[in-house]
Structures are given as C-alpha cells and as structure tokens.
DRENDO-1510 file (C-alpha; in Angstrom, 1 decimal, always signed):
<recs>
REC; n; res; u; v; w
REC; 1; UNK; -54.3; +25.3; -44.1 .
REC; 2; UNK; -54.1; +21.7; -44.6 .
REC; 3; UNK; -57.0; +20.1; -47.0 .
REC; 4; UNK; -57.4; +16.6; -47.0 .
REC; 5; UNK; -59.8; +15.3; -49.4 .
REC; 6; UNK; -61.2; +11.9; -49.3 .
REC; 7; UNK; -64.0; +9.7; -51.4 .
REC; 8; UNK; -65.8; +7.0; -50.6 .
REC; 9; UNK; -67.9; +5.2; -53.6 .
REC; 10; UNK; -66.6; +8.4; -55.7 .
REC; 11; UNK; -63.5; +9.4; -57.4 .
REC; 12; UNK; -62.1; +12.6; -56.1 .
REC; 13; UNK; -61.3; +14.2; -59.7 .
REC; 14; UNK; -59.1; +17.4; -60.4 .
REC; 15; UNK; -62.3; +19.5; -61.2 .
REC; 16; UNK; -63.9; +18.5; -57.4 .
REC; 17; UNK; -60.5; +18.7; -55.8 .
REC; 18; UNK; -60.0; +22.7; -57.4 .
REC; 19; UNK; -64.0; +23.5; -56.6 .
REC; 20; UNK; -63.6; +22.4; -52.8 .
REC; 21; UNK; -60.1; +24.0; -52.5 .
REC; 22; UNK; -62.0; +27.4; -53.9 .
REC; 23; UNK; -65.2; +27.4; -51.7 .
REC; 24; UNK; -62.7; +26.6; -48.4 .
REC; 25; UNK; -60.6; +30.0; -49.3 .
REC; 26; UNK; -63.7; +31.7; -48.4 .
REC; 27; UNK; -63.2; +30.2; -44.8 .
REC; 28; UNK; -59.4; +30.7; -45.0 .
REC; 29; UNK; -60.8; +34.7; -45.7 .
REC; 30; UNK; -62.8; +34.8; -42.3 .
REC; 31; UNK; -60.6; +33.1; -40.3 .
REC; 32; UNK; -56.9; +32.7; -41.2 .
REC; 33; UNK; -56.1; +30.5; -38.2 .
REC; 34; UNK; -57.0; +27.2; -39.8 .
REC; 35; UNK; -54.8; +24.5; -39.1 .
REC; 36; UNK; -56.4; +21.7; -41.3 .
REC; 37; UNK; -59.0; +20.3; -42.6 .
REC; 38; UNK; -60.6; +17.1; -44.0 .
REC; 39; UNK; -63.2; +17.0; -46.0 .
REC; 40; UNK; -65.2; +13.5; -47.2 .
REC; 41; UNK; -67.5; +13.1; -50.1 .
REC; 42; UNK; -69.8; +10.1; -50.9 .
REC; 43; UNK; -72.3; +8.5; -52.9 .
REC; 44; UNK; -75.4; +6.8; -51.4 .
REC; 45; UNK; -77.4; +5.8; -54.3 .
REC; 46; UNK; -78.6; +9.2; -55.6 .
REC; 47; UNK; -77.8; +11.5; -52.7 .
REC; 48; UNK; -74.2; +12.9; -52.4 .
REC; 49; UNK; -72.9; +13.6; -48.9 .
REC; 50; UNK; -70.1; +15.7; -47.8 .
REC; 51; UNK; -68.9; +16.2; -44.3 .
REC; 52; UNK; -66.2; +18.3; -43.1 .
REC; 53; UNK; -63.9; +17.9; -39.8 .
REC; 54; UNK; -61.6; +21.7; -39.1 .
REC; 55; UNK; -59.3; +21.8; -36.3 .
REC; 56; UNK; -58.7; +25.5; -35.3 .
REC; 57; UNK; -56.4; +26.1; -32.5 .
REC; 58; UNK; -57.8; +23.9; -29.8 .
REC; 59; UNK; -61.3; +23.8; -31.3 .
REC; 60; UNK; -62.9; +21.4; -33.5 .
REC; 61; UNK; -65.8; +22.1; -36.2 .
REC; 62; UNK; -67.6; +19.7; -38.0 .
REC; 63; UNK; -70.6; +20.3; -40.6 .
REC; 64; UNK; -72.2; +17.7; -42.9 .
REC; 65; UNK; -74.7; +17.8; -45.6 .
REC; 66; UNK; -76.6; +15.8; -48.0 .
REC; 67; UNK; -77.9; +17.0; -51.5 .
REC; 68; UNK; -79.0; +15.8; -55.1 .
REC; 69; UNK; -76.0; +17.2; -56.6 .
REC; 70; UNK; -72.2; +17.1; -55.0 .
REC; 71; UNK; -71.4; +20.8; -56.1 .
REC; 72; UNK; -74.7; +21.8; -54.2 .
REC; 73; UNK; -73.3; +19.6; -51.2 .
REC; 74; UNK; -70.3; +21.2; -51.3 .
REC; 75; UNK; -71.8; +24.5; -50.9 .
REC; 76; UNK; -73.9; +24.1; -48.3 .
REC; 77; UNK; -71.2; +22.0; -46.2 .
REC; 78; UNK; -68.8; +25.3; -46.6 .
REC; 79; UNK; -72.2; +27.6; -45.7 .
REC; 80; UNK; -72.0; +25.8; -42.7 .
REC; 81; UNK; -68.4; +25.6; -41.5 .
REC; 82; UNK; -68.4; +29.7; -42.5 .
REC; 83; UNK; -71.4; +30.3; -40.1 .
REC; 84; UNK; -69.5; +28.4; -37.3 .
REC; 85; UNK; -66.3; +29.8; -38.1 .
REC; 86; UNK; -67.8; +33.2; -38.0 .
REC; 87; UNK; -69.6; +32.4; -34.9 .
REC; 88; UNK; -66.2; +31.5; -33.2 .
REC; 89; UNK; -64.2; +34.1; -34.2 .
REC; 90; UNK; -67.2; +36.7; -32.8 .
REC; 91; UNK; -67.1; +34.9; -29.5 .
REC; 92; UNK; -62.9; +35.2; -29.3 .
REC; 93; UNK; -63.2; +38.6; -30.3 .
REC; 94; UNK; -62.8; +40.9; -27.2 .
REC; 95; UNK; -65.7; +43.3; -27.5 .
REC; 96; UNK; -65.0; +45.5; -24.3 .
REC; 97; UNK; -61.7; +46.8; -25.2 .
REC; 98; UNK; -63.8; +48.8; -27.7 .
REC; 99; UNK; -66.0; +50.1; -24.8 .
REC; 100; UNK; -63.2; +51.3; -23.0 .
REC; 101; UNK; -61.6; +53.0; -25.8 .
REC; 102; UNK; -64.8; +54.9; -26.3 .
REC; 103; UNK; -65.2; +55.5; -22.4 .
REC; 104; UNK; -62.0; +57.0; -22.8 .
REC; 105; UNK; -62.6; +59.4; -25.5 .
REC; 106; UNK; -65.5; +61.0; -23.5 .
REC; 107; UNK; -64.4; +64.9; -22.8 .
REC; 108; UNK; -65.9; +66.2; -19.6 .
</recs>
C-alpha cells in the first residue's frame, strides 16, 4: 500500500507519520488489496481535521473527522475507513458458495 501524508497549516513530524502508518496497518490486515491512500491532516484554530481517500481496485473510499486532539481525529478517521472497508469486503465476498457447499453435504 502506498501511503501519502500531507499537512495543511501543520508540519507532519516523524511521530505523526509513524502513528498514521501504524493505524493504517489495521486496515491492511482486514483487506490486503488497498492500492493507495492519501491522508490530509490540518489545523483550524483549535480543531484538528483528518481526511483520507483510499483507492481499492476500482472503488474509492473517503472519510473525514474533526476533533479537539490530532490523535483522536486520526483514530476516528481510521475507524470510519475500517468500517467502510469491512462493509465493502462483505459485499464482495460471495456468500452463496457456502450455501451450495452445505447443500452438497446433506445426506439422503
């Protein structure tokens, strides 16, 4: 996965970069076909805003969050993306195959 991190009105330090990369590992564990992700973090007065766009095999996912604390904002952002990715994975997974397998197992 190619991860791009951009800061607006904020310098992206190494601890922030490491924290974001660590959090995005969770998404990669759930769905390993993530091609790239672009994360933008910014500060608006006292509010920290995080937004991300992820591209997965022909589909784009977007999430944003605004919190008082930067790390809290990143956590909420990753939670939202993770939920979208899991929902997409459930839709893509063919559940009918399992039913057909069970039907063949029935003894007469």
